[in-house]
C-alpha positions in Angstrom: -33.5 -5.7 29.2 -31.0 -3.7 31.3 -29.0 -0.8 29.9 -25.8 -2.7 29.4 -27.6 -5.4 27.4 -29.4 -2.8 25.4 -26.1 -1.0 24.5 -24.7 -4.3 23.2 -28.0 -5.0 21.3 -27.8 -1.5 19.7 -24.4 -2.1 18.4 -25.4 -5.5 17.0 -28.5 -4.0 15.3 -26.3 -1.4 13.6 -23.8 -4.1 12.7 -26.5 -6.2 11.1 -27.7 -3.3 8.9 -24.3 -1.9 8.0 -23.3 -0.2 5.8 -26.9 1.1 5.5 -28.2 3.4 8.3 -30.9 2.5 10.8 -33.4 4.9 12.1 -33.7 5.5 15.9 -37.4 4.8 15.7 -36.7 1.4 14.2 -34.3 0.5 17.0 -36.7 1.8 19.6 -39.4 -0.4 18.3 -37.2 -3.5 18.2 -35.9 -2.9 21.8 -39.3 -1.7 23.1 -38.1 1.6 24.5 -38.6 5.2 23.5 -36.8 6.9 20.6 -35.4 9.4 23.2 -33.8 6.5 25.1 -32.2 5.1 22.0 -30.8 8.6 21.1 -29.3 8.9 24.6 -27.8 5.4 24.3 -26.3 6.1 20.9 -24.7 9.3 22.3 -23.2 7.3 25.2 -21.8 4.8 22.8 -20.3 7.5 20.6 -18.7 9.2 23.7 -17.3 5.8 24.6 -15.5 5.6 21.2 -17.8 3.3 19.3 -17.6 4.5 15.6 -21.3 5.3 15.1 -22.2 7.9 12.5 -25.4 9.8 11.9 -26.9 10.7 8.5 -29.6 13.4 8.7 -32.6 13.8 6.4 -34.9 11.4 4.6 -33.5 7.9 4.4 -31.0 8.8 7.0 -30.3 7.3 10.4 -27.4 5.9 12.4 -24.7 3.6 11.0 -21.7 1.7 12.3 -18.2 1.5 10.9 -17.9 -2.3 11.1 -14.3 -2.3 10.0 -13.4 -0.5 13.3 -15.3 -2.7 15.6 -15.4 -6.4 16.7 -18.5 -8.6 16.8 -19.2 -10.4 20.0 -16.3 -12.8 20.5 -16.9 -16.5 21.0 -14.2 -16.9 23.6 -14.9 -19.6 26.2 -14.5 -18.3 29.8 -11.3 -20.4 30.1 -9.9 -18.8 27.0 -10.6 -15.3 28.2 -9.2 -16.1 31.7 -6.1 -17.5 30.0 -5.5 -14.2 28.2 -6.0 -12.1 31.3 -3.7 -14.4 33.3 -1.0 -14.3 30.7 -1.0 -10.5 30.7 -0.8 -10.5 34.5 2.1 -13.0 34.4 4.1 -10.9 31.9 4.3 -7.6 33.8 7.8 -7.1 32.3 6.5 -7.4 28.7 7.5 -4.3 26.8 3.9 -4.1 25.3 2.2 -4.6 28.7 0.0 -1.4 28.5 -0.9 -2.2 24.9 -1.8 -5.7 26.0 -4.1 -4.4 28.7 -5.8 -2.0 26.2 -6.3 -5.0 23.9 -7.8 -7.0 26.7 -10.3 -4.2 27.5 -11.4 -4.2 23.8 -11.7 -7.9 23.7 -13.7 -7.9 27.0 -16.0 -5.2 25.7 -16.7 -7.3 22.6 -17.5 -10.5 24.5 -21.1 -11.7 24.9 -22.4 -11.0 28.4 -22.8 -14.5 29.7 -19.3 -15.9 29.0 -17.8 -12.6 30.0 -19.5 -12.8 33.4 -18.3 -16.4 33.8 -14.7 -15.5 32.8 -14.8 -12.6 35.4 -15.8 -15.0 38.1 -13.0 -17.4 37.1 -10.4 -14.7 37.0 -11.3 -13.6 40.5 -10.1 -17.0 41.7 -6.6 -16.6 40.1 -3.5 -15.0 41.5 -0.2 -14.5 39.8 3.2 -14.1 41.5 4.7 -11.0 39.9 8.0 -11.1 38.1 10.4 -8.2 37.6 9.0 -4.9 36.5 9.3 -4.0 32.8 11.1 -1.2 31.1 9.8 2.3 31.0 7.2 3.0 28.3 9.4 5.6 26.7 12.1 2.9 26.0 9.5 0.6 24.4 8.0 3.4 22.3 11.3 4.5 20.9 12.5 1.0 20.1 9.2 0.2 18.5 9.5 3.2 16.2 13.2 2.3 15.5 12.2 -1.2 14.5 9.3 -0.1 12.3 11.1 2.8 10.6 14.6 1.2 10.5 16.2 3.9 12.5 19.6 3.9 14.3 19.4 4.7 18.0 22.0 6.2 20.4 21.7 4.7 23.9 23.3 5.1 27.3 23.5 1.5 28.6 24.5 0.0 32.0 25.6 -3.7 31.8 25.1 -6.4 34.3 28.1 -5.3 36.4 26.8 -1.7 36.4 29.4 -0.4 33.9 28.1 2.5 31.7 28.7 2.9 28.0 27.3 4.9 25.1 26.5 3.1 21.9 24.9 3.6 18.6 22.8 0.5 17.7 20.7 -0.6 14.8 17.7 -2.4 16.4 16.6 -5.7 14.7 14.1 -7.3 17.1 12.9 -7.9 20.6 13.5 -11.1 22.7 11.5 -12.0 25.8 13.0 -14.1 28.5 12.1 -15.2 32.1 14.6 -12.6 33.3 13.4 -9.7 31.2 13.3 -8.3 27.7 16.1 -7.5 25.3 16.5 -5.5 22.1 18.6 -7.4 19.6 20.7 -5.0 17.6 23.8 -4.5 15.5 26.2 -2.7 17.8 28.5 -0.2 16.0 30.9 -0.2 19.0 31.5 -3.9 18.9 30.8 -4.4 15.2 28.7 -7.4 16.1 25.2 -8.4 17.1 24.4 -7.7 20.7 21.3 -8.0 23.1 20.6 -5.1 25.4 18.3 -5.5 28.3 15.6 -2.9 28.0 15.4 -2.0 31.6 19.2 -1.2 31.6 18.8 1.4 28.9 19.1 4.8 30.6 18.7 7.0 27.5 17.6 6.3 24.0 17.7 8.9 21.3 16.3 8.1 17.8 18.7 9.3 15.1 17.6 10.8 11.8 19.4 8.0 10.1 17.7 5.1 8.3 19.5 1.8 8.3 19.3 -1.3 6.2 16.9 -4.0 7.4 18.7 -6.9 9.0 17.4 -10.4 9.7 16.5 -11.2 13.3 16.7 -15.0 12.5 20.3 -14.5 11.2 21.3 -13.0 14.5 19.7 -15.5 16.8 22.4 -18.1 16.6 24.8 -15.7 18.3 22.4 -15.0 21.1 22.3 -17.1 24.3 18.6 -17.6 24.1 16.3 -20.5 23.1 13.5 -18.6 21.4 10.1 -19.2 19.9 8.2 -17.0 17.4 4.8 -15.6 18.5 2.0 -15.8 16.0 -1.2 -13.8 15.2 -2.9 -16.8 13.6 
């Protein structure tokens, strides 16, 4: 067993025993290596961010916080390649970096064989890049405004390059082939408006909580044909 496979095996041994701890000597016996090797591997996993805890003394050992980890995922190579390709094709997505981080976590949780096949498939795929996405600072502030129901003051440049300063009440995000928009109630126009994220030059969160508005109620006034994403 190589070290990569042994690290995966260690996590699965701890997952199977959770929430009870498992002694390093038990793991060493199961994997047919020395206790010292197991201890080095566990330290490497902890340093990599795997939530492994240690309990000293009689009856102690090592345990895994299973609520913070994923078991090996039964993605087919095609499913894993589809996720990687979708992320590459949506460079302008406002949550692009979060998507890449999620892909790394999913990849780390995949079993070795399908992960290797998926990697070989992905190496045969190329994606023509679309427009670049908005700056991460815009995304972070709009995300906070949406979750905390905050008003935002923005400096915005429209399609013709005309600047304006507006106070908006963000309601939702819409993705299109041409870019991503924040849908908001615009206090300047006293109406729903969609602001292209990469045209926002400044965005300051205001210390002002606003009433929650319905994104679906605003969509009929938007020139977009939209679909709702789903987590299940």
